[in-house]
C-alpha positions as a LaTeX table, in Angstrom:
\begin{tabular}{lrrr}
\hline
Residue & $x$ (\AA) & $y$ (\AA) & $z$ (\AA) \\
\hline
Met1 & 0.00 & 0.00 & 0.00 \\
Ala2 & 2.84 & 2.37 & 0.86 \\
Asp3 & 4.59 & 1.44 & $-2.42$ \\
Glu4 & 1.45 & 2.27 & $-4.42$ \\
Lys5 & 1.17 & 5.63 & $-2.66$ \\
Ala6 & 4.85 & 6.37 & $-3.38$ \\
Lys7 & 4.38 & 5.57 & $-7.08$ \\
Ala8 & 1.32 & 7.81 & $-7.24$ \\
Asp9 & 3.19 & 10.69 & $-5.58$ \\
Gly10 & 6.18 & 10.32 & $-7.91$ \\
Pro11 & 9.73 & 9.15 & $-7.28$ \\
Val12 & 11.24 & 9.17 & $-3.79$ \\
Val13 & 13.49 & 12.21 & $-3.35$ \\
Ile14 & 17.01 & 11.52 & $-2.08$ \\
Lys15 & 19.05 & 14.56 & $-1.02$ \\
Lys16 & 22.82 & 14.47 & $-1.36$ \\
Tyr17 & 24.72 & 16.78 & 0.98 \\
Ala18 & 28.18 & 18.31 & 0.65 \\
Asn19 & 29.58 & 15.71 & 3.06 \\
Arg20 & 28.43 & 13.07 & 0.49 \\
Arg21 & 25.70 & 11.77 & 2.82 \\
Leu22 & 22.44 & 10.70 & 1.21 \\
Tyr23 & 19.11 & 11.47 & 2.91 \\
Asn24 & 15.85 & 9.70 & 2.04 \\
Thr25 & 13.12 & 12.33 & 2.45 \\
Gln26 & 10.37 & 9.68 & 2.46 \\
Thr27 & 11.73 & 7.69 & 5.41 \\
Ser28 & 13.54 & 10.67 & 7.02 \\
Ser29 & 16.74 & 8.66 & 7.33 \\
Tyr30 & 20.25 & 8.61 & 5.93 \\
Val31 & 20.94 & 5.92 & 3.32 \\
Thr32 & 23.96 & 4.48 & 1.54 \\
Leu33 & 24.65 & 3.55 & $-2.08$ \\
Asp34 & 23.85 & $-0.05$ & $-1.11$ \\
His35 & 20.38 & 1.09 & 0.02 \\
Leu36 & 19.86 & 2.86 & $-3.31$ \\
Ala37 & 21.03 & $-0.25$ & $-5.21$ \\
Gln38 & 18.46 & $-2.29$ & $-3.27$ \\
Met39 & 15.75 & 0.27 & $-4.11$ \\
Val40 & 16.61 & $-0.12$ & $-7.81$ \\
Lys41 & 16.38 & $-3.92$ & $-7.54$ \\
Glu42 & 12.98 & $-3.60$ & $-5.83$ \\
Gly43 & 11.75 & $-1.31$ & $-8.60$ \\
Thr44 & 11.43 & 1.78 & $-6.37$ \\
Glu45 & 11.76 & 4.95 & $-8.43$ \\
Phe46 & 13.88 & 7.68 & $-6.88$ \\
Glu47 & 15.50 & 10.95 & $-7.83$ \\
Val48 & 18.72 & 12.16 & $-6.26$ \\
Gln49 & 18.98 & 15.93 & $-5.81$ \\
Asp50 & 21.88 & 18.12 & $-4.76$ \\
Ala51 & 20.73 & 19.39 & $-1.34$ \\
Arg52 & 22.19 & 22.86 & $-1.95$ \\
Thr53 & 21.17 & 23.56 & $-5.57$ \\
Gly54 & 18.26 & 21.15 & $-6.10$ \\
Glu55 & 19.96 & 19.88 & $-9.28$ \\
Asp56 & 18.99 & 16.37 & $-10.42$ \\
Ile57 & 22.14 & 14.24 & $-10.00$ \\
Thr58 & 20.48 & 10.80 & $-10.36$ \\
Arg59 & 22.60 & 9.78 & $-13.36$ \\
Pro60 & 26.04 & 10.26 & $-11.71$ \\
Val61 & 24.80 & 8.55 & $-8.51$ \\
Leu62 & 23.52 & 5.52 & $-10.49$ \\
Thr63 & 26.84 & 5.44 & $-12.35$ \\
Gln64 & 28.62 & 5.47 & $-8.97$ \\
Ile65 & 26.51 & 2.47 & $-7.86$ \\
Ile66 & 27.61 & 0.57 & $-10.98$ \\
Phe67 & 31.24 & 1.52 & $-10.29$ \\
Glu68 & 30.94 & 0.28 & $-6.67$ \\
Glu69 & 29.37 & $-3.03$ & $-7.78$ \\
Glu70 & 32.12 & $-3.57$ & $-10.36$ \\
Ala71 & 34.77 & $-2.75$ & $-7.72$ \\
Lys72 & 33.31 & $-5.49$ & $-5.49$ \\
Gly73 & 34.17 & $-8.01$ & $-8.22$ \\
Gln74 & 30.70 & $-8.40$ & $-9.74$ \\
Asn75 & 32.14 & $-7.72$ & $-13.23$ \\
Leu76 & 28.82 & $-7.43$ & $-15.05$ \\
Leu77 & 30.19 & $-5.16$ & $-17.81$ \\
Pro78 & 32.69 & $-6.83$ & $-20.16$ \\
Ile79 & 35.85 & $-4.85$ & $-20.94$ \\
Lys80 & 35.13 & $-4.98$ & $-24.68$ \\
Phe81 & 31.66 & $-3.48$ & $-24.10$ \\
Leu82 & 33.12 & $-0.70$ & $-21.91$ \\
Arg83 & 35.70 & 0.16 & $-24.57$ \\
Gln84 & 33.02 & 0.31 & $-27.25$ \\
Leu85 & 30.82 & 2.47 & $-25.05$ \\
Ile86 & 33.65 & 4.93 & $-24.39$ \\
Arg87 & 34.30 & 5.21 & $-28.14$ \\
Phe88 & 30.76 & 6.51 & $-28.65$ \\
Tyr89 & 31.37 & 9.60 & $-26.48$ \\
Gly90 & 31.72 & 12.54 & $-28.86$ \\
Asp91 & 30.93 & 10.35 & $-31.89$ \\
Ser92 & 28.27 & 11.33 & $-34.43$ \\
Leu93 & 26.21 & 8.30 & $-33.35$ \\
Gln94 & 26.27 & 9.27 & $-29.65$ \\
Ala95 & 22.69 & 10.59 & $-29.71$ \\
Phe96 & 21.37 & 7.19 & $-30.84$ \\
Val97 & 23.19 & 5.09 & $-28.23$ \\
Pro98 & 20.99 & 5.80 & $-25.14$ \\
Gly99 & 17.77 & 4.86 & $-26.96$ \\
Tyr100 & 19.39 & 1.77 & $-28.45$ \\
Leu101 & 20.74 & 0.62 & $-25.07$ \\
Asp102 & 17.37 & 1.31 & $-23.41$ \\
Met103 & 15.54 & $-0.77$ & $-26.02$ \\
Ser104 & 18.14 & $-3.58$ & $-25.91$ \\
Met105 & 18.10 & $-3.83$ & $-22.11$ \\
Glu106 & 14.29 & $-3.81$ & $-22.01$ \\
Ser107 & 14.18 & $-6.60$ & $-24.57$ \\
Phe108 & 16.94 & $-8.50$ & $-22.74$ \\
Thr109 & 15.07 & $-8.20$ & $-19.43$ \\
Lys110 & 11.82 & $-9.50$ & $-20.97$ \\
Asn111 & 13.66 & $-12.46$ & $-22.57$ \\
Gln112 & 15.44 & $-13.27$ & $-19.31$ \\
Gly113 & 12.14 & $-13.38$ & $-17.44$ \\
Ala114 & 10.60 & $-15.72$ & $-20.02$ \\
Met115 & 13.68 & $-17.97$ & $-20.07$ \\
Arg116 & 13.83 & $-18.21$ & $-16.28$ \\
Asp117 & 10.14 & $-19.19$ & $-16.15$ \\
Arg118 & 10.53 & $-21.85$ & $-18.88$ \\
Ile119 & 13.63 & $-23.36$ & $-17.30$ \\
Ala120 & 12.08 & $-23.34$ & $-13.82$ \\
Glu121 & 9.04 & $-25.21$ & $-15.20$ \\
Ala122 & 11.07 & $-27.70$ & $-17.24$ \\
Leu123 & 13.95 & $-28.46$ & $-14.88$ \\
Gly124 & 12.73 & $-27.28$ & $-11.52$ \\
Gly125 & 15.14 & $-24.33$ & $-11.58$ \\
Gly126 & 18.32 & $-25.33$ & $-13.46$ \\
Asn127 & 20.74 & $-22.54$ & $-12.50$ \\
Gln128 & 23.53 & $-23.71$ & $-14.83$ \\
Met129 & 21.21 & $-23.54$ & $-17.85$ \\
Val130 & 20.14 & $-20.02$ & $-16.86$ \\
Glu131 & 23.79 & $-18.96$ & $-16.65$ \\
Asn132 & 24.58 & $-20.47$ & $-20.07$ \\
Leu133 & 21.65 & $-18.74$ & $-21.72$ \\
Thr134 & 22.60 & $-15.49$ & $-19.99$ \\
Arg135 & 26.11 & $-15.75$ & $-21.43$ \\
Gln136 & 24.66 & $-16.36$ & $-24.90$ \\
Asn137 & 22.37 & $-13.34$ & $-24.55$ \\
Leu138 & 25.30 & $-11.14$ & $-23.46$ \\
Ala139 & 27.40 & $-12.37$ & $-26.39$ \\
Met140 & 24.61 & $-11.48$ & $-28.81$ \\
Phe141 & 24.23 & $-8.07$ & $-27.17$ \\
Glu142 & 27.97 & $-7.46$ & $-27.54$ \\
Arg143 & 27.89 & $-8.45$ & $-31.21$ \\
Ala144 & 24.98 & $-6.10$ & $-31.82$ \\
Met145 & 26.97 & $-3.29$ & $-30.14$ \\
Gln146 & 29.95 & $-4.06$ & $-32.41$ \\
Met147 & 27.78 & $-3.58$ & $-35.47$ \\
Phe148 & 26.93 & $-0.07$ & $-34.26$ \\
Ser149 & 30.57 & 0.69 & $-33.40$ \\
Pro150 & 31.99 & 3.83 & $-35.06$ \\
Phe151 & 35.07 & 1.77 & $-35.95$ \\
Asn152 & 33.06 & $-0.86$ & $-37.82$ \\
Pro153 & 33.54 & $-0.41$ & $-41.60$ \\
Ala154 & 29.85 & $-1.19$ & $-42.16$ \\
Met155 & 28.84 & 1.92 & $-40.21$ \\
Arg156 & 31.22 & 4.16 & $-42.17$ \\
Ser157 & 30.07 & 3.13 & $-45.63$ \\
Gly158 & 28.92 & 6.66 & $-46.33$ \\
Gly159 & 31.83 & 8.31 & $-44.47$ \\
Ala160 & 35.06 & 9.94 & $-45.61$ \\
Gly161 & 36.95 & 6.66 & $-46.00$ \\
Ala162 & 34.30 & 5.10 & $-48.27$ \\
Ala163 & 35.59 & 6.65 & $-51.50$ \\
Glu164 & 39.11 & 5.34 & $-50.92$ \\
Glu165 & 38.12 & 1.66 & $-50.77$ \\
Pro166 & 37.32 & $-0.03$ & $-54.10$ \\
Ala167 & 34.01 & $-1.89$ & $-54.20$ \\
Glu168 & 35.77 & $-5.29$ & $-54.53$ \\
Ala169 & 37.92 & $-4.69$ & $-51.42$ \\
Lys170 & 35.00 & $-4.08$ & $-49.05$ \\
Pro171 & 34.74 & $-6.95$ & $-46.54$ \\
Ala172 & 31.62 & $-9.05$ & $-46.29$ \\
Lys173 & 31.97 & $-9.02$ & $-42.48$ \\
Pro174 & 28.60 & $-7.37$ & $-41.56$ \\
Ser175 & 26.54 & $-9.99$ & $-43.42$ \\
Ser176 & 28.51 & $-12.82$ & $-41.78$ \\
Glu177 & 27.98 & $-11.22$ & $-38.33$ \\
Val178 & 24.24 & $-10.99$ & $-39.02$ \\
Ser179 & 24.25 & $-14.65$ & $-40.11$ \\
Glu180 & 26.08 & $-15.64$ & $-36.93$ \\
Leu181 & 23.58 & $-13.70$ & $-34.80$ \\
Lys182 & 20.70 & $-15.45$ & $-36.59$ \\
Glu183 & 22.34 & $-18.84$ & $-35.97$ \\
Glu184 & 22.80 & $-18.07$ & $-32.27$ \\
Ile185 & 19.17 & $-16.94$ & $-31.92$ \\
Glu186 & 18.03 & $-20.11$ & $-33.71$ \\
Ala187 & 20.20 & $-22.25$ & $-31.38$ \\
Met188 & 18.61 & $-20.57$ & $-28.34$ \\
Arg189 & 15.13 & $-21.18$ & $-29.75$ \\
Arg190 & 15.96 & $-24.86$ & $-30.22$ \\
Gln191 & 17.23 & $-25.10$ & $-26.62$ \\
Leu192 & 14.06 & $-23.49$ & $-25.28$ \\
Ala193 & 11.91 & $-25.81$ & $-27.41$ \\
Glu194 & 13.78 & $-28.84$ & $-26.04$ \\
Leu195 & 13.36 & $-27.61$ & $-22.47$ \\
Ser196 & 9.62 & $-27.08$ & $-22.91$ \\
Gln197 & 9.24 & $-30.64$ & $-24.33$ \\
Arg198 & 10.95 & $-32.16$ & $-21.26$ \\
Lys199 & 8.23 & $-30.79$ & $-18.96$ \\
\hline
\end{tabular}
């Protein structure tokens, strides 16, 4: 009931003070980054504001939570992905990246939920299978990011370097990457079909 009221009233306001302390205005208590991480996992919307200026600083605080989790050894973000992400800063495609990542993560989350449910029904909760499928999903996500990379020749076909390369010399890499992605998706579909038949 309290959660429904909080959603109706908007996000919980967290104030960040100069001494780096975080104050939850809803519960009238000081919180830590771990508390905020837990709120994210529970689906509680919040907005972090600079206590002095009122500026919305939610993005840097969420980024700090990710940094803290990575520092603990969670290692959710692959190095290759981080490098590719950094390359997009200042690139002409930068404006498209947030929307693309949003859409990809939303799709990934929906697929993960469906896969977990199927595997739980078929195997009574096979954790190893969930981990394997998670790795496959992450690999596909990384490959999709590579195709949007500013250093991928396929994305520069209309750029300055396009005129210098003769038509015969252009690699057929993008089509083979798409084929590989299709094969991986088909392999995952087959695995899910097999799991559902074992029920």
